[in-house]
C-alpha positions as CSV (number, residue, x, y, z in Angstrom):
1,M,59.9,132.8,186.2
2,M,62.8,130.4,186.0
3,N,64.0,128.8,182.8
4,T,64.1,125.1,182.4
5,W,67.8,124.7,183.2
6,Q,67.3,126.7,186.4
7,S,64.4,124.6,187.5
8,L,66.3,121.4,186.8
9,K,69.2,122.7,188.9
10,K,66.9,123.2,191.9
11,S,65.1,119.9,191.5
12,K,66.5,116.7,189.9
13,E,63.0,115.2,190.1
14,L,62.0,117.5,187.3
15,L,64.5,115.7,185.0
16,Q,62.3,112.6,184.7
17,P,60.3,113.6,181.5
18,F,63.6,114.4,179.8
19,L,65.0,111.0,180.7
20,I,61.9,109.4,179.3
21,R,62.5,111.5,176.1
22,E,65.9,110.0,175.9
23,K,64.5,106.5,176.2
24,V,61.9,107.3,173.5
25,I,64.6,108.4,171.0
26,D,66.9,105.5,171.9
27,S,64.2,102.9,171.4
28,C,63.0,104.5,168.0
29,R,66.6,104.2,166.7
30,A,67.0,100.7,168.1
31,Y,63.7,99.4,166.7
32,L,64.3,100.7,163.2
33,K,67.9,99.4,163.1
34,E,66.7,96.0,164.3
35,N,64.3,96.0,161.4
36,N,67.1,96.7,158.8
37,F,66.6,100.5,158.4
38,H,69.8,102.4,157.7
39,E,70.3,105.7,159.7
40,V,71.3,108.6,157.5
41,E,72.0,112.3,157.8
42,T,70.7,115.0,155.4
43,P,71.5,118.7,155.1
44,K,69.9,121.3,157.3
45,L,70.8,124.2,155.0
46,L,69.1,124.0,151.6
47,P,68.9,126.0,148.4
48,Q,65.2,125.1,148.1
49,P,63.0,123.7,150.8
50,S,59.8,121.6,150.3
51,T,57.0,123.1,148.2
52,E,54.4,122.5,150.9
53,P,52.0,125.4,150.4
54,F,50.8,125.9,154.0
55,L,54.1,125.8,155.8
56,E,56.2,129.0,156.2
57,V,59.9,128.7,156.1
58,F,63.0,130.1,157.8
59,E,65.2,131.9,155.3
60,T,68.8,133.1,155.6
61,T,71.8,134.0,153.4
62,L,74.8,131.7,152.9
63,S,77.9,133.8,152.3
64,F,81.4,132.6,151.3
65,A,84.7,134.2,151.8
66,E,85.2,134.3,148.0
67,G,82.4,136.8,147.9
68,D,79.4,134.8,146.5
69,S,76.2,134.5,148.5
70,H,73.1,132.4,148.1
71,R,69.5,132.3,149.5
72,A,69.3,129.4,151.9
73,F,66.5,127.8,153.9
74,L,66.0,125.5,156.9
75,P,64.1,122.4,156.1
76,S,60.5,121.7,157.3
77,S,61.4,118.0,157.0
78,P,64.2,115.9,155.4
79,E,61.7,114.4,152.9
80,F,63.2,115.4,149.5
81,A,66.8,114.5,150.6
82,L,65.7,111.1,152.0
83,K,63.9,110.3,148.8
84,K,67.0,111.0,146.8
85,L,68.8,108.4,148.9
86,L,66.1,105.9,148.1
87,V,66.7,106.5,144.4
88,A,70.5,106.1,145.1
89,G,69.7,102.5,146.4
90,M,70.1,103.2,150.1
91,G,67.2,100.9,150.9
92,S,64.9,101.4,153.9
93,C,66.3,104.3,155.9
94,F,65.5,106.9,158.6
95,E,66.6,110.1,160.1
96,I,66.1,111.7,163.5
97,C,66.8,115.4,163.2
98,K,65.7,119.0,163.8
99,S,63.2,120.5,161.4
100,F,61.8,124.0,161.3
101,R,58.4,125.7,160.6
102,N,57.8,129.4,160.9
103,G,54.6,131.3,161.7
104,E,52.7,128.5,163.4
105,G,52.0,130.4,166.6
106,R,52.4,129.3,170.2
107,S,50.7,126.2,171.5
108,S,51.3,123.1,173.6
109,R,51.6,121.1,170.3
110,H,54.1,123.3,168.4
111,N,57.6,124.6,168.6
112,P,59.2,126.3,165.5
113,E,62.3,124.1,165.9
114,F,61.2,120.5,166.6
115,T,62.6,116.9,166.4
116,I,61.3,114.8,163.6
117,L,61.6,111.0,163.0
118,E,61.2,110.2,159.3
119,W,61.5,106.8,157.7
120,Y,61.0,105.1,154.4
121,H,60.1,101.4,154.0
122,T,61.1,100.0,150.7
123,P,59.9,98.0,149.0
124,G,56.6,98.9,150.7
125,D,53.6,101.1,150.9
126,Y,51.5,102.9,153.6
127,T,50.1,99.6,155.0
128,D,53.7,98.5,155.8
129,V,54.3,101.9,157.5
130,M,51.2,101.3,159.6
131,N,52.7,98.1,160.8
132,D,56.0,99.8,161.5
133,V,54.3,102.5,163.6
134,E,52.4,99.9,165.7
135,G,55.7,97.9,166.3
136,L,57.6,101.1,167.1
137,F,55.2,102.3,169.8
138,Q,55.1,98.9,171.5
139,S,58.9,98.9,171.4
140,I,58.9,102.4,173.0
141,H,56.4,101.1,175.6
142,R,58.8,98.3,176.6
143,A,61.7,100.7,176.9
144,V,59.9,103.2,179.0
145,F,57.8,100.9,181.2
146,G,59.7,97.6,181.1
147,G,58.3,94.1,181.1
148,N,56.3,92.6,178.3
149,D,52.8,94.0,178.8
150,K,50.6,92.4,176.1
151,L,48.0,95.1,176.8
152,F,50.6,97.9,176.2
153,T,48.6,100.3,178.4
154,L,49.7,103.9,178.2
155,P,48.6,106.2,181.0
156,Y,48.2,109.8,179.9
157,Q,46.7,112.8,181.7
158,G,44.3,110.7,183.8
159,K,43.2,108.3,181.1
160,E,44.6,105.0,179.8
161,Y,45.1,104.1,176.2
162,S,45.8,100.7,174.7
163,L,48.7,100.4,172.3
164,A,47.8,96.7,171.7
165,T,47.3,95.8,168.0
166,P,45.4,96.0,165.9
167,W,44.9,99.8,166.2
168,E,41.8,101.5,164.9
169,R,41.8,102.1,161.1
170,I,39.2,104.2,159.5
171,S,39.1,105.9,156.1
172,V,38.4,109.6,155.6
173,A,35.2,108.7,153.8
174,E,34.0,106.4,156.6
175,A,34.9,109.0,159.2
176,F,33.0,111.8,157.5
177,K,29.9,109.5,157.3
178,K,30.2,108.2,160.8
179,Y,30.9,111.4,162.7
180,A,29.6,114.2,160.4
181,D,26.8,112.3,158.5
182,I,28.4,113.3,155.1
183,D,28.4,110.6,152.4
184,T,31.2,110.1,149.9
185,D,29.6,111.9,147.0
186,T,28.9,115.0,149.1
187,L,32.4,114.9,150.6
188,L,34.0,114.9,147.1
189,S,31.7,117.6,145.7
190,D,32.9,121.2,145.8
191,K,29.4,122.7,145.9
192,G,27.9,119.8,147.8
193,L,30.3,119.9,150.8
194,V,30.0,123.7,151.0
195,K,26.2,123.5,151.0
196,K,26.3,120.8,153.7
197,A,28.6,122.9,155.8
198,H,26.2,125.8,155.5
199,E,23.3,123.6,156.6
200,K,25.4,122.6,159.6
201,G,25.8,126.3,160.6
202,Y,29.4,127.0,159.4
203,A,30.1,130.5,158.3
204,I,30.1,130.4,154.5
205,S,30.8,133.2,152.1
206,S,31.1,133.4,148.3
207,G,34.8,132.9,148.6
208,T,34.7,129.8,150.9
209,T,36.5,126.9,149.3
210,W,36.0,123.1,149.5
211,E,39.3,122.8,151.3
212,Q,38.4,125.3,153.9
213,V,35.2,123.5,154.7
214,Y,36.8,120.1,154.6
215,N,39.4,121.2,157.1
216,Q,36.8,122.8,159.4
217,I,34.7,119.7,159.5
218,L,37.7,117.4,159.9
219,F,39.0,119.5,162.9
220,N,35.6,120.1,164.6
221,E,33.6,117.0,164.0
222,I,36.0,114.1,163.3
223,E,39.4,114.6,164.9
224,P,37.9,114.8,168.5
225,Y,36.8,111.1,168.0
226,L,40.1,109.8,166.8
227,G,42.6,108.2,169.2
228,V,40.3,108.3,172.2
229,H,40.9,104.7,173.4
230,T,43.6,103.4,171.1
231,P,45.7,105.1,168.4
232,T,43.7,105.7,165.2
233,F,45.0,105.6,161.6
234,L,42.9,107.9,159.5
235,Y,43.6,106.8,155.9
236,D,42.7,107.3,152.2
237,Y,42.5,111.0,151.9
238,P,40.6,112.8,149.0
239,V,43.1,113.1,146.1
240,S,43.1,116.9,146.4
241,Q,44.8,116.2,149.8
242,A,47.3,113.7,148.4
243,A,50.4,115.8,149.0
244,L,53.3,113.5,147.9
245,S,51.3,110.3,148.1
246,K,50.1,108.2,145.1
247,K,46.5,107.7,144.1
248,K,44.7,104.5,144.9
249,V,44.6,102.2,141.9
250,S,41.2,100.8,143.1
251,D,39.7,104.3,143.5
252,P,41.7,107.2,142.1
253,R,39.4,109.7,143.9
254,F,41.5,109.0,147.0
255,A,45.2,108.8,147.8
256,E,47.2,106.3,149.9
257,R,47.9,108.6,152.8
258,F,47.3,108.3,156.5
259,E,47.7,110.3,159.7
260,V,47.9,108.8,163.1
261,F,46.1,110.3,166.2
262,L,46.3,109.5,169.9
263,A,45.1,111.5,173.0
264,G,44.5,114.7,171.1
265,F,47.9,114.6,169.3
266,E,48.3,114.3,165.6
267,L,51.5,112.2,165.6
268,G,52.5,111.5,162.0
269,N,51.7,111.9,158.3
270,A,52.4,109.0,156.0
271,F,52.2,108.1,152.3
272,S,52.6,105.4,149.7
273,E,55.1,107.6,148.0
274,L,54.4,109.1,144.6
275,T,57.1,107.9,142.2
276,D,55.7,109.3,138.9
277,W,58.0,112.3,138.2
278,K,55.6,114.0,135.8
279,E,52.8,114.0,138.4
280,Q,55.2,115.0,141.1
281,E,56.5,117.9,139.1
282,A,53.0,119.1,138.4
283,R,52.0,119.0,142.1
284,C,55.2,120.8,143.1
285,L,54.5,123.6,140.6
286,A,50.9,123.8,141.8
287,D,52.1,124.1,145.4
288,L,54.4,126.9,144.5
289,E,51.6,128.8,142.8
290,E,49.4,128.3,145.9
291,R,52.2,129.6,148.1
292,K,52.3,132.7,146.0
293,W,48.5,133.1,146.3
294,L,48.7,132.6,150.1
295,G,51.5,135.2,150.4
296,K,54.1,132.8,151.6
297,T,57.8,133.1,150.9
298,Q,58.6,132.5,147.3
299,Y,61.4,130.3,145.9
300,G,62.0,127.8,143.1
301,M,61.5,124.1,142.9
302,D,64.1,121.5,143.8
303,A,64.8,120.4,140.3
304,D,67.3,117.8,141.6
305,F,64.4,116.1,143.4
306,I,62.5,115.7,140.1
307,E,65.7,114.5,138.4
308,A,66.0,111.8,141.0
309,L,62.5,110.7,140.4
310,K,63.1,110.5,136.7
311,S,65.9,108.0,137.3
312,G,63.5,105.8,139.2
313,M,62.4,105.7,142.8
314,P,61.5,102.2,144.3
315,P,58.0,101.6,145.7
316,S,58.1,103.0,149.2
317,G,56.0,103.9,152.1
318,G,57.2,106.8,154.3
319,I,56.2,108.7,157.4
320,A,57.2,111.8,159.3
321,M,56.5,111.7,163.1
322,G,56.9,114.4,165.7
323,L,59.2,113.0,168.3
324,D,58.5,115.8,170.8
325,R,54.8,114.8,170.8
326,I,55.6,111.1,171.2
327,A,57.9,112.0,174.1
328,A,55.2,114.1,175.8
329,L,52.8,111.2,175.6
330,F,55.1,108.6,177.1
331,A,56.3,111.1,179.8
332,N,52.7,111.9,180.6
333,V,53.1,115.7,180.4
334,P,50.5,118.0,178.9
335,A,52.7,119.9,176.5
336,I,55.8,119.3,174.3
337,Q,57.5,122.2,176.0
338,D,57.7,119.9,179.1
339,V,60.1,117.6,177.2
340,L,62.2,120.4,175.6
341,F,65.2,121.7,177.5
342,F,65.0,125.0,175.7
343,P,61.4,125.7,174.6
344,I,60.8,128.6,172.3
345,D,59.0,130.8,174.8
346,E,62.1,130.9,177.0
347,L,64.3,131.8,174.1
348,F,61.9,134.3,172.6
349,P,59.4,135.4,175.3
350,H,56.0,136.6,174.2
351,T,55.9,140.4,174.1
C-alpha cells in the first residue's frame, strides 16, 4: 500500500482535499484577524500540561549541555498559555498549532498529533463564541466554494447541510428530555440517572458512576440527533462537567459550556471562562486526583497558571476546534486522515 506522498506523486487529482485544507486554514486566520483577534504562539514543550483527567499525555525528557534535565510534556491544547496572555492584556487572541493526545486509539476522527484552532473573545462569553463560530464557518464556505451563497449549503458524504444562521441551539437538559425522556431532576441525580439507565437496559453494576451513565446516554441517545441538518450547539452542561467554564449565575447547577456538532463530528468545545482562581485551583487539584485514580501519567499543577488568574483574567469566552475535522467536512472526505499528508497509521503502522 502506498503512502500519501507516493499517491500524490502518481495523481495530482488526489491533492484537492489538501488544497481545500489550505483554504480552510487561511480563511480561519483571515476571519479572526478581520475581527481584531491577535495571532500568537505558545510553547509546545511544557513543564506541566493541562490537568484534564481523561486525556493521556506524551512525556519526554529535556536535557541541557550543562547537565541538568527536566520532565517535559507535549500540550493537549494551548489553553493555559493563551489564558496567561489574556491576563497579560493581549486582548482577543488565537493560535493555530499542533496539539497532542496519547492513547485515544485509531479512528477516522482521531490522530495523536492534530491541528487545533483555539481562540478567546474578550470581553465576552460563550454566546459571543457561538456567534464567532457561525461567522467563521460562513467565511470558510465563501473561501472554499466562492460566491455569496446565503443558504451556505455544505455537501458532505451524500447529504447537504445548511450553515445559514441561526444554527440549532439546545441545552443539555432540553436534549436529555427530548431525545432520552429524562427530566432535569433525574439528569442531575446520581441515583436517579443510574436507575433510569438501568430501566433503559444499560449494563449497571454497583460501581457504575453518574458520569459513566451520563456519557453513555449522551453518546447513544443524544449525539446521533445533533448536527443532522444544520450545526448544533449543545450548551449548558451539568456543573460536574464544567471543566474550565464558569457556573451559570441564573442556575448554578449548570455551567456555561457548549460543544458544536455537525455531520457526526464533534468540532469544538467552548466555555465562558472560569476566572475565579480559588475555584480553578480546586478543580485542577481534583482533576489531578482523578488522573491518579484513572492510572494516568502523574505530574504537578501549573502553579503559574493559578498565579496568572490571581492577578485577574478578563471576562472571556474561549473555544478549541479541531481543524483536521473541519477540513475533512469542507473537503467532503470521510476521515481526517484524508486531509493529513502524514497520517499516524503510515508513520506507525498497526501491528
